[in-house]
VMD Tcl script that draws the C-alpha trace (Angstrom):
set ca {
  {17.74 48.30 -39.70}
  {14.00 48.20 -38.81}
  {12.16 45.25 -40.39}
  {8.46 45.57 -39.98}
  {7.35 42.25 -41.67}
  {3.51 42.17 -41.19}
  {3.60 44.46 -38.16}
  {0.59 46.77 -37.63}
  {1.21 50.36 -38.56}
  {1.18 51.44 -34.78}
  {4.09 48.95 -33.98}
  {6.02 50.33 -37.01}
  {5.50 53.94 -35.67}
  {6.70 52.81 -32.23}
  {9.70 51.33 -33.64}
  {10.66 54.27 -35.49}
  {10.10 56.56 -32.68}
  {12.21 54.36 -30.42}
  {15.11 54.33 -32.95}
  {14.99 58.04 -33.96}
  {17.67 59.20 -31.57}
  {19.83 56.15 -31.77}
  {23.02 57.07 -33.74}
  {23.62 53.50 -34.85}
  {20.29 53.42 -36.81}
  {20.98 54.29 -40.35}
  {17.65 53.42 -42.09}
  {14.83 50.92 -42.76}
  {13.71 48.52 -45.53}
  {10.35 48.67 -47.13}
  {8.56 46.11 -49.30}
  {10.14 42.80 -48.47}
  {6.75 41.54 -47.05}
  {4.86 41.79 -50.41}
  {7.05 38.79 -51.44}
  {6.44 36.92 -48.31}
  {3.69 34.53 -49.37}
  {5.30 33.51 -52.74}
  {8.66 33.13 -50.94}
  {7.21 30.82 -48.45}
  {5.45 28.73 -51.16}
  {8.88 28.58 -52.92}
  {10.76 27.37 -49.72}
  {7.89 24.74 -49.10}
  {8.28 23.40 -52.58}
  {4.89 24.45 -53.73}
  {6.45 26.85 -56.26}
  {9.39 26.12 -58.52}
  {11.81 28.95 -59.63}
  {9.75 30.00 -62.71}
  {6.55 29.96 -60.83}
  {7.98 32.15 -58.19}
  {9.39 34.61 -60.54}
  {5.92 34.95 -62.32}
  {4.10 35.31 -58.89}
  {6.59 38.23 -57.94}
  {6.07 39.76 -61.35}
  {2.39 39.83 -60.89}
  {2.79 41.60 -57.39}
  {5.05 44.26 -58.66}
}
mol new
graphics top color blue
foreach p $ca { graphics top sphere $p radius 0.5 }
foreach p [lrange $ca 0 end-1] q [lrange $ca 1 end] { graphics top cylinder $p $q radius 0.2 }
display resetview
């Protein structure tokens, strides 16, 4: 699995190109980074569970 996190588009392209011919590579994940900031705030105790859910709802 290729995880881009906040990587620039060129780095993602390079990763996809490098993995294209590797038989063990089955896919990639998209979208996890959009929840990164609210998740970090939740882990730090800045947001409680309900606040996290509301922040994520606003993003999607």
